C-alpha positions as CSV (number, residue, x, y, z in Angstrom):
1,F,-6.1,19.7,1.1
2,L,-3.7,21.5,-1.3
3,E,-2.4,23.8,1.4
4,V,-1.4,20.8,3.5
5,L,0.3,19.3,0.4
6,D,2.2,22.5,-0.1
7,Q,3.4,22.7,3.5
8,L,4.4,19.1,3.5
9,M,6.4,19.6,0.3
10,G,8.0,22.6,1.9
11,S,9.1,20.5,4.8
12,I,10.7,18.0,2.4
13,S,12.5,20.8,0.6
14,H,13.9,22.1,3.9
15,Q,15.2,18.6,4.8
16,C,17.0,18.2,1.5
17,T,18.4,21.7,1.8
18,V,19.8,20.9,5.2
19,L,21.3,17.7,3.7
20,A,23.0,19.7,0.9
21,K,24.5,22.2,3.5
22,D,25.6,19.3,5.7
23,V,27.4,17.6,2.9
24,L,29.3,20.8,2.0
25,S,30.2,21.7,5.7
26,S,31.4,18.1,6.4
27,R,33.6,18.2,3.3
28,R,35.1,21.5,4.3
29,A,35.8,20.1,7.8
30,G,37.4,17.0,6.4
31,Y,34.9,14.6,7.8
32,P,34.1,11.3,6.0
33,E,31.4,11.6,3.3
34,S,29.6,8.8,5.0
35,N,28.5,11.3,7.6
36,M,25.6,12.2,5.3
37,V,24.0,8.8,5.9
38,E,22.3,10.1,9.1
39,K,20.7,13.0,7.2
40,L,19.7,10.6,4.4
41,L,17.9,8.4,6.9
42,E,16.1,11.5,8.2
43,V,15.1,12.6,4.7
44,G,13.8,9.1,3.9
45,A,11.8,9.0,7.1
46,S,10.3,12.4,6.8
47,S,9.4,12.1,3.2
48,S,7.8,8.7,3.8
49,M,5.7,10.1,6.7
50,A,4.7,13.0,4.4
51,I,3.6,10.6,1.7
52,Q,1.6,8.6,4.2
53,K,-0.1,11.7,5.4
54,V,-1.0,12.6,1.8
55,Q,-2.4,9.1,1.2
56,Q,-4.5,9.4,4.3
57,L,-5.8,12.9,3.3
58,E,-6.6,11.6,-0.2
59,M,-8.7,8.8,1.2
60,E,-10.5,11.1,3.5
61,L,-11.2,13.6,0.7
62,Q,-12.6,10.8,-1.5
63,A,-14.8,9.5,1.4
64,Q,-16.2,12.9,2.0
65,H,-16.5,14.0,-1.6
66,N,-17.2,11.0,-3.9
67,H,-16.9,13.1,-7.0
68,L,-13.3,14.1,-6.3
69,K,-11.7,10.8,-7.1
70,T,-8.6,12.0,-8.9
71,P,-6.4,15.1,-9.0
72,F,-8.2,16.1,-12.2
73,H,-11.5,16.3,-10.4
74,V,-9.9,18.5,-7.7
75,M,-8.6,20.8,-10.3
76,S,-12.0,21.2,-11.9
77,V,-13.3,22.4,-8.6
78,L,-10.4,24.8,-8.1
79,V,-10.0,26.4,-11.5
80,L,-13.2,25.8,-13.5
81,P,-16.0,26.9,-11.2
82,H,-17.2,29.3,-13.9
83,L,-17.4,26.5,-16.5
84,T,-19.4,24.4,-13.9
85,A,-21.9,27.3,-13.6
86,E,-22.2,27.7,-17.4
87,I,-22.7,24.0,-18.1
88,S,-25.3,23.9,-15.3
89,K,-27.3,26.5,-17.2
90,I,-27.0,24.5,-20.4
91,V,-28.1,21.3,-18.7
92,E,-31.0,23.1,-17.1
93,A,-32.1,24.4,-20.5
94,H,-31.5,21.4,-22.7
95,A,-31.6,18.2,-20.5
96,S,-34.7,16.1,-19.7
97,A,-32.9,14.3,-16.8
98,R,-31.7,15.8,-13.6
99,C,-27.9,16.3,-13.5
100,P,-26.3,17.0,-10.1
101,R,-23.7,19.6,-9.8
102,E,-21.2,17.0,-8.7
103,D,-21.6,15.1,-12.0
104,I,-20.8,18.3,-13.9
105,I,-17.6,18.7,-11.8
106,S,-16.7,15.0,-12.6
107,F,-17.3,15.7,-16.3
108,L,-14.9,18.7,-16.3
109,G,-12.4,16.7,-14.3
110,D,-12.6,13.9,-16.9
111,S,-12.1,16.5,-19.6
112,I,-8.9,17.6,-17.9
113,E,-7.8,14.0,-17.6
114,C,-8.4,13.4,-21.4
115,S,-6.1,16.4,-22.1
116,C,-3.4,15.0,-19.9
117,R,-3.4,11.6,-21.6
118,N,-1.7,10.5,-24.8
119,E,-3.9,10.8,-27.9
120,S,-3.4,7.1,-28.4
121,D,-4.1,6.1,-24.8
122,R,-6.7,3.3,-24.7
123,K,-8.3,5.0,-21.7
124,N,-8.5,8.4,-23.3
125,R,-12.3,9.1,-23.7
126,K,-11.8,12.3,-25.8
127,D,-14.0,10.9,-28.6
128,T,-16.9,9.7,-26.4
129,L,-16.8,11.8,-23.2
130,V,-19.2,14.5,-24.4
131,T,-21.5,12.1,-26.1
132,D,-21.7,9.8,-23.1
133,F,-22.4,12.8,-20.8
134,C,-25.2,14.1,-23.0
135,S,-26.7,10.7,-23.4
136,Q,-26.7,10.0,-19.7
137,Y,-28.7,13.2,-19.0
138,K,-30.7,13.3,-22.2
139,I,-29.3,16.6,-23.5
140,D,-30.6,17.6,-26.9
141,G,-28.4,18.3,-29.9
142,Q,-28.2,22.1,-29.4
143,G,-27.0,21.6,-25.8
144,Q,-24.5,19.0,-26.9
145,E,-23.0,21.4,-29.4
146,K,-22.5,24.0,-26.6
147,I,-21.0,21.4,-24.2
148,D,-18.7,20.3,-26.9
149,Q,-17.4,23.8,-27.2
150,F,-16.7,23.9,-23.5
151,Y,-14.8,20.6,-23.8
152,L,-12.6,22.1,-26.5
153,A,-12.0,25.2,-24.3
154,V,-10.9,22.9,-21.4
155,T,-8.5,21.1,-23.8
156,T,-7.0,24.3,-25.0
157,M,-6.6,25.6,-21.4
158,C,-4.8,22.4,-20.4
159,L,-2.5,22.6,-23.4
160,L,-1.5,26.1,-22.4
161,E,-1.4,25.4,-18.6
162,L,0.6,22.1,-18.7
163,P,2.8,22.2,-21.8
164,I,5.8,19.9,-22.5
165,K,8.7,20.4,-24.9
166,L,7.2,18.0,-27.5
167,E,4.2,20.4,-27.9
168,K,6.1,23.6,-28.1
169,A,5.4,24.0,-31.8
170,T,1.7,23.9,-31.1
171,T,1.5,25.9,-27.9
172,D,3.8,28.8,-28.7
173,P,1.6,30.3,-31.5
174,L,-1.5,29.6,-29.5
175,R,0.0,31.3,-26.5
176,S,0.8,34.4,-28.6
177,Q,-2.8,34.5,-29.9
178,M,-4.2,34.3,-26.4
179,A,-1.8,37.1,-25.2
180,A,-2.8,39.3,-28.1
181,A,-6.5,38.8,-27.2
182,G,-5.8,39.7,-23.6
183,G,-6.4,36.1,-22.3
184,Q,-4.5,33.9,-19.9
185,S,-1.4,32.8,-21.7
186,K,1.1,32.0,-18.9
187,A,1.8,28.3,-18.1
188,H,1.4,26.8,-14.6
189,S,-0.9,29.5,-13.3
190,W,-3.5,27.2,-11.7
191,L,-1.5,26.8,-8.5
192,S,0.2,30.2,-8.5
193,N,-0.5,30.8,-4.8
194,F,1.4,27.7,-3.7
195,E,5.1,28.0,-3.2
196,W,6.2,24.3,-3.2
197,I,3.6,22.6,-5.5
198,G,2.8,25.6,-7.7
199,Q,4.4,28.0,-10.1
200,D,7.7,26.7,-11.5
201,R,7.4,23.7,-9.1
202,S,3.9,22.8,-10.3
203,I,2.8,19.3,-9.1
204,L,0.3,19.3,-12.0
205,H,3.1,19.2,-14.4
206,T,4.4,16.1,-12.7
207,I,0.9,14.6,-12.8
208,R,0.6,15.1,-16.5
209,L,4.0,13.5,-17.2
210,L,3.1,10.6,-15.0
211,Q,-0.2,10.1,-16.9
212,L,1.6,10.3,-20.3
213,F,4.2,7.7,-19.2
214,G,1.4,5.5,-17.8
215,G,-0.2,5.4,-21.3
216,V,3.1,4.2,-22.8
217,V,3.6,1.6,-20.2
218,A,0.1,0.2,-20.8
219,K,1.0,-0.6,-24.4
220,T,4.5,-2.0,-23.6
221,P,4.8,-5.8,-22.9
222,P,6.2,-6.7,-19.5
223,N,9.4,-8.1,-21.0
224,R,10.3,-4.9,-22.9
225,K,11.8,-1.7,-21.6
226,V,10.4,1.8,-22.0
227,Q,13.0,4.3,-23.0
228,A,12.3,7.9,-24.1
229,K,14.3,9.4,-27.0
230,R,17.0,11.4,-25.3
231,G,16.4,15.1,-25.6
232,S,12.7,14.8,-26.2
233,F,11.8,16.4,-22.9
234,G,14.7,18.7,-22.2
235,K,18.5,19.2,-22.6
236,S,20.4,15.9,-22.9
237,P,22.5,14.8,-21.2
238,W,20.8,16.0,-18.0
239,V,23.5,17.6,-15.7
240,A,23.1,17.8,-11.9
241,G,23.1,21.3,-10.5
242,R,21.9,23.2,-13.6
243,A,18.1,22.9,-12.8
244,T,16.5,26.0,-11.2
245,K,12.9,24.8,-11.4
246,I,11.0,21.5,-11.7
247,Q,8.9,21.8,-14.8
248,F,11.0,21.6,-18.0
249,D,14.4,21.5,-16.1
250,M,13.5,18.1,-14.6
251,D,11.4,16.6,-17.4
252,E,14.3,14.9,-19.1
253,L,15.6,13.3,-15.9
254,L,12.0,12.1,-15.0
255,M,11.0,10.7,-18.3
256,S,14.3,9.3,-19.6
257,D,15.9,8.1,-16.3
258,V,13.7,8.0,-13.2
259,L,10.5,6.5,-14.5
260,P,12.1,3.9,-16.9
261,S,14.4,2.7,-14.2
262,W,11.6,2.4,-11.6
263,L,9.4,0.6,-14.2
264,V,12.1,-2.1,-14.5
265,M,12.5,-2.1,-10.7
266,C,8.8,-2.7,-10.3
267,R,8.4,-5.2,-13.2
268,Q,11.5,-7.3,-13.0
269,G,13.3,-6.0,-9.9
270,I,13.0,-6.4,-6.2
271,V,10.1,-4.0,-5.7
272,G,8.0,-6.2,-8.1
273,K,9.3,-9.5,-6.9
274,A,9.0,-9.0,-3.1
275,K,6.5,-7.4,-0.7
276,L,8.1,-6.5,2.6
277,P,6.0,-7.0,5.8
278,I,6.3,-3.3,6.7
279,E,6.6,-1.8,3.3
280,A,3.6,0.6,3.6
281,E,5.4,2.2,6.6
282,L,9.0,2.1,5.3
283,C,8.6,2.8,1.6
284,P,5.1,4.1,0.6
285,L,6.5,5.7,-2.5
286,F,7.8,2.3,-3.8
287,V,4.5,0.7,-3.1
288,S,2.7,3.5,-5.0
289,L,5.0,3.1,-7.9
290,R,4.4,-0.7,-8.1
291,S,0.7,-0.2,-7.9
292,F,0.9,2.5,-10.7
293,F,2.9,0.2,-13.0
294,E,0.6,-2.7,-12.4
295,N,-2.4,-0.5,-13.4
296,P,-0.8,2.2,-15.7
297,E,-4.0,3.2,-17.4
298,H,-5.6,4.3,-14.1
299,P,-5.6,8.0,-13.3
300,V,-2.6,8.9,-11.2
301,S,-3.2,9.4,-7.5
302,W,-2.2,12.3,-5.3
303,G,0.0,10.0,-3.2
304,L,2.0,8.8,-6.1
305,S,2.3,12.3,-7.7
306,F,3.3,13.8,-4.3
307,G,6.0,11.1,-3.9
308,L,7.5,11.6,-7.4
309,H,7.3,15.4,-7.0
310,A,9.1,15.1,-3.6
311,M,11.8,13.1,-5.4
312,L,12.3,15.8,-8.0
313,T,12.3,18.5,-5.2
314,G,15.1,16.6,-3.5
315,V,17.1,16.5,-6.7
316,L,16.5,20.2,-7.2
317,E,17.6,21.1,-3.6
318,I,20.7,18.9,-3.5
319,G,21.9,20.5,-6.8
320,A,25.4,19.7,-7.8
321,E,25.9,17.3,-4.8
322,L,23.5,14.8,-6.4
323,D,26.2,12.5,-7.7
324,S,28.1,12.6,-4.4
325,V,24.9,11.6,-2.5
326,S,24.2,8.8,-5.0
327,S,27.7,7.4,-4.8
328,V,28.0,7.6,-1.0
329,S,24.5,6.2,-0.3
330,K,25.0,3.3,-2.7
331,S,28.4,2.4,-1.3
332,S,27.2,2.6,2.3
333,F,24.3,0.3,1.5
334,R,26.6,-2.1,-0.3
335,H,29.1,-2.0,2.6
336,F,26.4,-3.2,5.0
337,F,25.8,-6.3,2.9
338,K,29.6,-7.0,2.5
339,Q,29.7,-7.2,6.3
340,V,26.7,-9.6,6.3
341,E,28.2,-11.7,3.6
342,G,31.5,-11.9,5.6
343,A,29.7,-12.9,8.8
344,N,27.7,-15.5,6.9
345,A,30.8,-17.0,5.3
346,K,32.6,-17.2,8.7
347,S,29.5,-18.7,10.3
348,K,30.4,-22.0,8.5
349,N,33.3,-22.3,11.0
350,E,30.8,-22.6,13.9
351,E,28.9,-25.9,13.7
352,G,25.8,-24.7,15.6
353,L,25.4,-21.6,13.5
354,K,26.0,-23.4,10.3
355,V,22.9,-25.5,10.7
356,C,20.8,-23.0,12.7
357,P,17.5,-22.6,10.8
358,A,16.9,-19.1,12.1
359,W,20.3,-18.0,10.9
360,K,20.0,-19.5,7.4
361,H,16.5,-18.2,6.9
362,N,17.0,-14.6,8.1
363,V,20.4,-14.2,6.4
364,G,18.8,-15.3,3.1
365,I,16.0,-12.7,3.5
366,L,18.5,-10.1,4.4
367,L,20.8,-10.7,1.5
368,F,17.9,-10.5,-0.9
369,L,17.6,-6.8,-0.1
370,D,20.9,-6.2,-1.8
371,N,19.0,-6.4,-5.1
372,Y,18.2,-2.7,-4.6
373,N,21.9,-2.2,-5.5
374,I,22.0,-3.7,-9.0
375,D,24.2,-1.6,-11.3
376,A,21.7,-2.0,-14.2
377,F,19.6,0.8,-12.9
378,E,20.3,4.5,-13.5
379,E,22.1,5.7,-10.4
380,R,20.4,9.1,-10.1
381,A,17.0,7.4,-10.5
382,I,17.5,5.0,-7.6
383,W,20.0,6.9,-5.4
384,N,18.6,10.4,-5.3
385,P,18.0,11.9,-1.8
386,I,14.4,10.7,-1.4
387,S,14.7,7.1,-2.7
388,A,18.2,6.7,-1.4
389,G,17.0,7.7,2.1
390,T,14.1,5.3,1.7
391,I,16.3,2.4,0.6
392,L,18.7,3.1,3.5
393,N,15.8,3.0,5.9
394,I,14.7,-0.4,4.5
395,G,18.2,-1.7,5.1
396,T,18.4,-0.1,8.6
397,Y,14.9,-0.9,10.0
398,F,13.9,-4.1,8.1
399,G,17.3,-5.5,7.3
400,N,19.4,-4.5,10.3
401,L,16.9,-4.2,13.2
402,D,14.1,-6.6,12.2
403,A,16.3,-9.3,10.8
404,G,19.2,-8.4,13.0
405,C,17.3,-8.8,16.2
406,A,16.5,-12.3,15.1
407,L,20.1,-13.1,14.1
408,I,21.9,-11.5,17.0
409,D,20.2,-13.9,19.4
410,C,19.3,-16.8,17.1
411,R,21.2,-19.2,19.5
412,S,20.7,-17.1,22.6
413,Q,24.2,-15.8,22.2
414,L,23.1,-12.2,23.0
415,R,21.4,-13.3,26.2
416,I,24.4,-15.4,27.3
417,V,26.9,-12.6,26.8
418,L,24.7,-9.9,28.4
419,F,24.0,-11.9,31.5
420,M,27.8,-12.7,31.7
421,Y,28.7,-9.0,31.2
422,H,26.1,-7.8,33.7
423,G,27.3,-10.3,36.3
424,H,30.8,-9.1,35.8
425,L,29.7,-5.5,36.2
426,I,27.7,-6.0,39.5
427,R,30.6,-8.0,41.0
428,G,33.2,-5.4,40.0
429,L,35.2,-7.7,37.8
430,I,35.0,-5.4,34.8
431,R,34.4,-1.7,34.5
432,R,32.6,0.3,31.8
433,G,34.9,1.6,29.1
434,Q,37.1,-1.5,29.1
435,I,35.2,-3.2,26.2
436,P,33.4,-0.4,24.3
437,L,31.5,-2.9,22.0
438,L,30.0,-4.6,25.0
439,D,29.2,-1.3,26.6
440,E,27.2,-0.3,23.6
441,I,25.4,-3.6,23.2
442,Y,24.6,-3.6,26.9
443,D,23.2,0.0,26.7
444,T,21.2,-0.9,23.7
445,F,19.5,-3.9,25.2
446,K,19.4,-3.1,28.9
447,D,15.7,-2.2,28.7
448,C,14.7,-5.2,26.6
449,K,12.0,-7.2,28.4
450,A,12.6,-10.3,26.3
451,I,16.1,-10.5,27.7
452,W,15.7,-9.3,31.3
453,T,12.0,-10.2,31.9
454,G,11.7,-6.9,33.9
455,S,14.4,-5.0,35.7
456,L,18.1,-5.8,35.6
457,P,19.0,-8.7,37.9
458,K,20.7,-8.1,41.2
459,R,23.3,-10.4,42.7
460,G,21.5,-13.6,43.6
461,E,19.0,-13.2,40.6
462,L,21.3,-13.9,37.7
463,V,20.6,-17.6,37.3
464,Y,16.9,-17.2,38.0
465,K,16.4,-14.5,35.5
466,F,18.6,-16.2,32.9
467,W,16.3,-19.2,33.0
468,L,13.2,-16.9,32.8
469,S,14.7,-15.3,29.7
470,Q,15.1,-18.7,28.3
471,G,11.4,-19.4,28.6
472,M,11.4,-21.5,31.8
473,D,8.5,-20.9,34.2
474,P,9.3,-19.2,37.5
475,Q,9.1,-22.3,39.7
476,E,11.5,-24.3,37.5
477,A,13.8,-21.3,37.2
478,K,13.9,-21.1,41.0
479,A,14.8,-24.8,41.2
480,M,17.7,-24.3,38.7
481,S,18.9,-21.2,40.7
482,E,18.9,-23.2,43.9
483,K,20.8,-26.0,42.2
484,A,23.5,-23.5,41.1
485,R,23.7,-22.0,44.6
486,C,24.2,-25.5,46.1
487,T,26.9,-26.2,43.5
488,V,28.8,-23.0,44.3
489,K,28.5,-23.5,48.1
490,G,29.8,-27.1,47.7
491,T,26.8,-28.8,49.2
492,T,26.2,-30.7,46.0
493,R,28.2,-31.4,42.9
494,T,26.9,-32.2,39.5
495,I,29.1,-33.4,36.7
496,G,27.8,-32.5,33.2
497,V,24.1,-32.1,32.5
498,G,21.8,-34.1,34.7
499,D,18.7,-35.8,33.3
500,G,16.5,-33.5,35.3
501,D,18.2,-30.4,33.9
502,A,18.0,-31.7,30.4
503,T,14.2,-32.3,30.8
504,L,13.6,-28.8,32.1
505,T,15.5,-27.2,29.2
506,R,13.2,-28.7,26.6
507,G,9.9,-27.3,25.5
508,R,10.7,-23.8,26.6
509,R,8.9,-20.8,24.9
510,M,11.3,-17.9,24.6
511,V,10.1,-14.4,23.9
512,P,11.8,-13.0,20.8
513,I,13.4,-9.5,20.9
514,D,11.1,-6.8,19.6
515,P,13.0,-4.1,17.7
516,A,10.5,-1.6,19.0
517,E,11.8,-2.1,22.5
518,I,15.3,-1.0,21.7
519,S,14.7,1.7,19.1
520,T,12.2,4.6,19.4
521,S,12.7,5.5,15.8
522,Y,11.8,1.9,14.7
523,R,8.6,2.3,16.8
524,R,7.8,5.6,15.2
525,I,8.5,4.5,11.6
526,C,7.6,0.9,11.5
527,C,4.8,0.6,14.1
528,R,3.4,4.1,13.6
529,D,3.4,4.4,17.4
530,F,3.3,8.1,18.3
531,A,1.4,7.7,21.7
532,D,4.3,9.3,23.7
533,V,5.6,12.0,21.3
534,V,6.4,15.3,22.8
535,D,6.2,18.7,21.1
536,K,9.6,20.3,21.8
537,Y,9.7,22.9,19.1
538,H,6.4,24.8,18.8
539,T,5.9,27.9,20.9
540,S,2.8,28.4,22.9
541,E,1.5,30.8,20.3
542,Q,2.2,28.3,17.5
543,K,0.5,25.5,19.4
544,M,-2.7,27.7,19.9
545,R,-2.7,28.5,16.2
546,T,-2.0,25.1,14.7
547,K,-2.7,22.4,17.3
548,G,-5.2,19.8,15.9
549,T,-4.3,20.5,12.3
550,D,-2.8,17.9,9.9
551,I,0.4,19.8,9.5
552,Y,0.9,20.2,13.2
553,E,0.5,16.5,13.7
554,Y,2.9,15.8,11.0
555,A,5.5,18.3,12.3
556,V,5.4,17.0,15.9
557,R,5.6,13.3,14.9
558,T,8.3,14.0,12.3
559,N,10.4,16.1,14.7
560,D,10.2,13.4,17.4
561,T,11.2,10.7,14.9
562,L,14.2,12.7,13.6
563,D,15.3,13.3,17.1
564,A,15.2,9.6,17.8
565,I,17.2,8.8,14.7
566,E,19.9,11.3,15.8
567,S,20.0,9.9,19.3
568,E,20.2,6.3,18.1
569,Q,23.2,6.7,15.7
570,V,25.3,4.2,17.5
571,L,22.5,1.5,17.5
572,L,21.6,2.2,13.8
573,S,25.2,2.0,12.8
574,F,25.7,-1.4,14.4
575,N,25.5,-4.3,12.0
576,L,23.5,-6.6,14.3
577,T,24.1,-9.6,12.1
578,S,27.9,-9.3,12.2
579,V,27.6,-8.7,16.0
580,G,25.5,-11.8,16.3
581,Y,28.3,-13.8,14.7
582,I,30.9,-12.3,17.0
583,L,28.9,-13.1,20.1
584,E,28.4,-16.6,18.9
585,Q,32.1,-17.0,18.5
586,Y,32.6,-15.9,22.1
587,V,30.0,-18.3,23.4
588,C,31.7,-21.2,21.5
589,S,35.0,-20.1,22.9
590,I,33.6,-20.5,26.4
591,T,32.7,-24.1,25.6
592,R,36.2,-24.8,24.4
593,V,38.0,-23.0,27.2
594,M,35.9,-24.6,29.9
595,Q,36.4,-28.0,28.2
596,W,32.7,-28.6,28.1
597,E,32.6,-30.2,24.6
598,P,33.3,-33.8,25.7
599,L,30.6,-33.5,28.4
600,L,28.0,-32.1,25.9
601,K,28.9,-34.5,23.1
602,G,28.6,-37.4,25.5
603,Q,24.9,-36.9,25.6
604,P,23.8,-37.4,22.0
605,D,20.1,-36.9,22.7
606,L,20.8,-33.4,24.1
607,D,21.2,-30.4,21.9
608,M,24.6,-28.9,22.6
609,R,23.4,-25.4,23.1
610,Q,20.7,-26.5,25.6
611,G,23.3,-28.4,27.5
612,F,25.5,-25.3,27.4
613,F,22.7,-23.3,29.1
614,C,22.8,-25.7,32.0
615,L,26.5,-25.6,32.5
616,F,26.8,-21.9,31.9
617,A,24.0,-21.0,34.3
618,R,25.3,-23.4,37.0
619,E,29.0,-23.1,36.7
620,L,29.5,-19.5,35.6
621,L,26.5,-17.4,36.4
622,G,26.1,-19.3,39.6
623,R,29.5,-18.3,40.8
624,L,28.8,-14.7,39.9
625,D,25.5,-15.0,41.8
626,F,26.5,-16.8,45.0
627,S,30.3,-17.0,45.5
628,V,32.0,-14.8,48.0
629,D,35.0,-14.3,45.6
630,P,34.1,-15.3,42.0
631,Q,37.8,-15.0,41.1
632,D,38.9,-17.5,43.8
633,R,41.8,-19.2,42.0
634,S,41.2,-22.4,44.0
635,V,38.2,-22.9,41.6
636,D,38.8,-23.0,37.9
637,F,37.0,-19.9,36.6
638,P,38.6,-18.6,33.4
639,A,35.5,-16.8,32.1
640,Y,36.7,-13.3,33.0
641,P,40.1,-13.7,31.2
642,V,38.2,-15.3,28.2
643,M,35.9,-12.2,28.0
644,I,38.8,-9.8,28.1
645,G,41.0,-11.7,25.8
646,F,38.3,-12.2,23.2
647,A,37.3,-8.6,23.3
């Protein structure tokens, strides 16, 4: 379990190191600093997947070993086996009730936990733990005295192993005495064989600080802030780039900035006020923090500790570039919402969009996410590499793709434009490269089943497939296609929207656009769909050695996800909400240029967009489908000039 944690932390460290190098190389090359956003998305995705893996392993560990409920119990197994054996002898000699070995391990784990809590913590059982244990197994007075001595020994060991600056006056003399006696006096020796969660990066140190902070939170009313006295845990002010290790060098940042800021975020901020539908996938660290602050007296979990430790690791690796990363990620996030606000303000100019329930509802949800960007929070606490990458992923996948896929087609404007564009392509009226924005939109959605209901339509199928995409059944769609064919051939002529057409357009059930269809990285991150991942990086020898292990699974899934993020940069950089407004403008311009408004407004019982569908499919798509020369100037057909002019 701990080996996997160490390897996962090493992977996060590597990602953040790559980010730091990329920031420096981009700056030297004169590239915009916003180039780092792609790497931040990758850092956020890989760290969230690592935290999910730790949470999964933690649950499996607890299911298999019920006595290993907390990190403290795991430590008792790892570092106190000799004490377990000694207490077993005492119990055997002095107890009248059977005491399983697992319960002795739990007792020693609880002893470590007491040592990691504040003295005044209401959940600190330091005064009753030994008595309760001895009472449970009917241990006599002599045995209780011996066990009490072992409890004191564990307390001393923890004090020396996991010191903080506030205890320096107590631990330094004690450490000197231990060294003189030939005993273990070095701090952070319990995980000395682990490179990324041990030694001077000890995750146990982070666990202790979290438990101490939790005890303070438990005594603090929800309407009050928790603020450590500056300098109590390290040098103040804390300066980015000076830290060379996590314990001691990072304590001031964690206790004075990171945890107090996240407490406010979880109690009064967006993390506490809103629960996203896919938050367990997008931001498992934030979910763990909220749970911790809701129950601060509980023992900290491995998942939470790993996430906070990953945050500190990211800060350590990014070094002096921390403030640059914080500034760029925050401004990029804010820029996205400025675009959304601009599109929303302009939407008031289009009557249909102004009153569209789907637009109003989804834009409201989307703009709520901007609460991550409140200036009241310490910038380094919220916009360090791990949490900045996570917030940018929330904005990208929930805000831009989830909400954006609803907004870009909230009045079928995307379907209308794509069918129009595709028709122009297959009739040779437009070529790729003429309108780059439409090229990119077309490439993004050309495999979307909701829009095309299968393969891309050929000539003669445009009207039919358009009505299928609008939720009409095949028989009715064929009838509408035939009506368009007859209109183009001149065998029939319909002015406006016939009553039969209007009836068919009502009661349709359209299929919404699923972001997972257009984005592989969305499918990996938000749906946890890894069914088709491919291992492109392990050698045959590495596969033989590691295939089937937790770290192999994590590596393959993460590599595939990061490759998808890299390949989807154009899509992920689109602001789909803004594009939705632009496409709606274009659709409305068709209505005005074709002079359809009087026809549509002349039927007050018919929704104007539904009426537009009828005219658009019959008059425009029908000509692209069935005419010999869709640019025949004897027929008024200005759609192509409209498309080019508007682009």
